[in-house]
C-alpha positions in Angstrom: 103.3 165.5 104.5 102.2 162.0 105.1 103.3 162.5 108.8 100.9 165.2 109.1 97.9 163.2 107.8 98.0 164.3 104.0 97.0 162.0 101.2 100.3 162.4 98.9 100.4 161.2 95.5 103.7 161.2 93.5 104.3 161.2 89.8 107.6 160.2 88.3 107.5 162.9 85.6 105.5 165.7 84.5 103.6 163.6 81.7 102.2 160.8 84.3 101.4 163.9 87.0 99.4 165.6 84.2 97.5 162.4 83.4 96.7 161.7 87.2 95.4 165.4 87.5 93.3 164.6 84.3 92.0 161.4 85.3 91.0 162.5 89.0 87.6 163.8 89.6 87.0 167.6 90.0 88.5 169.0 93.1 90.2 166.0 94.4 93.6 167.5 94.6 93.8 170.6 96.7 97.3 171.7 95.9 100.1 170.6 93.4 104.0 170.9 94.4 105.4 171.0 91.0 109.3 170.2 90.4 110.6 172.3 87.9 113.2 169.7 86.4 111.6 166.3 85.6 112.4 164.1 82.9 110.1 163.2 79.8 108.0 166.6 80.7 109.3 169.4 82.6 107.2 171.4 85.5 106.7 174.2 83.3 105.1 172.1 80.5 102.7 170.0 82.9 101.6 173.3 84.2 100.7 174.5 81.1 99.0 171.4 80.4 96.9 171.4 83.5 95.9 175.0 82.8 94.3 174.2 79.8 92.6 171.3 80.4 88.4 171.5 80.0 87.5 171.2 83.6 86.9 174.0 86.1 89.8 173.2 88.6 92.5 173.0 86.2 92.6 177.1 86.1 92.2 177.2 90.0 94.4 174.6 91.8 97.2 176.0 93.3 100.4 175.0 91.7 103.5 175.6 93.6 106.8 175.5 92.0 109.6 173.8 93.8 113.3 174.4 92.4 116.8 174.6 93.6 116.6 177.5 91.0 115.8 181.0 93.3 116.8 183.7 90.9 114.4 186.5 90.2 114.0 185.4 86.6 113.6 181.5 87.9 110.4 183.2 89.9 109.4 185.1 86.8 109.4 182.0 84.6 107.3 179.8 87.0 104.6 182.5 87.3 104.3 183.2 83.5 103.9 179.5 83.4 100.6 179.8 85.2 102.3 178.6 88.5 101.1 180.4 91.7 103.8 180.5 93.9 107.5 179.3 94.3 109.1 177.9 97.2 113.2 177.1 96.8 114.5 173.5 97.9 115.1 172.6 100.0 111.6 172.6 101.0 109.7 172.5 104.5 106.6 172.3 105.7 106.5 175.8 107.7 107.6 177.6 104.5 104.2 176.0 102.8 102.3 177.2 105.5 103.5 180.7 105.4 103.0 180.8 101.7 99.3 179.5 102.1 98.2 181.8 105.0 99.9 185.0 102.8 97.4 183.6 100.0 100.6 182.4 97.8 100.5 178.9 96.5 103.2 178.2 94.4 105.7 175.6 95.6 107.9 173.2 93.9 109.0 170.0 95.6 110.9 167.1 94.1 110.8 163.8 95.6 112.3 160.4 94.0 113.0 162.5 90.9 109.1 163.4 90.8 106.3 165.5 91.1 104.4 165.7 94.3 100.5 166.1 94.1 99.0 166.4 97.1 95.7 166.5 98.8 96.0 168.7 101.8 92.2 168.6 103.1 92.7 168.9 107.0 96.3 169.9 106.9 95.7 173.7 107.1 93.0 175.4 109.2 
């Protein structure tokens, strides 16, 4: 994503990702790519915490689940947690573009055993 001009920030676990989101200014992030299986705090709990933060963008930021688990019950679990969409691993940018253009924004991605929080301004038309 960086090669396409995106500003990418990573977090080693869900607790760090939630802290980064909490400490950022409103609308700083355009999208959260959430790994479901992270140490200390998994992606489900991180999403629940982001969704309950007392700020306007916490309920509207697209959170996309990224996981190797692609069974119907796994997809449903991500939706019940408050994620907008689900992308199975391995992840590719074409899949993300298709989800975004279809109005579905849930994507999970694992990179360096962590969560990716991406600012994607200018990547998608």
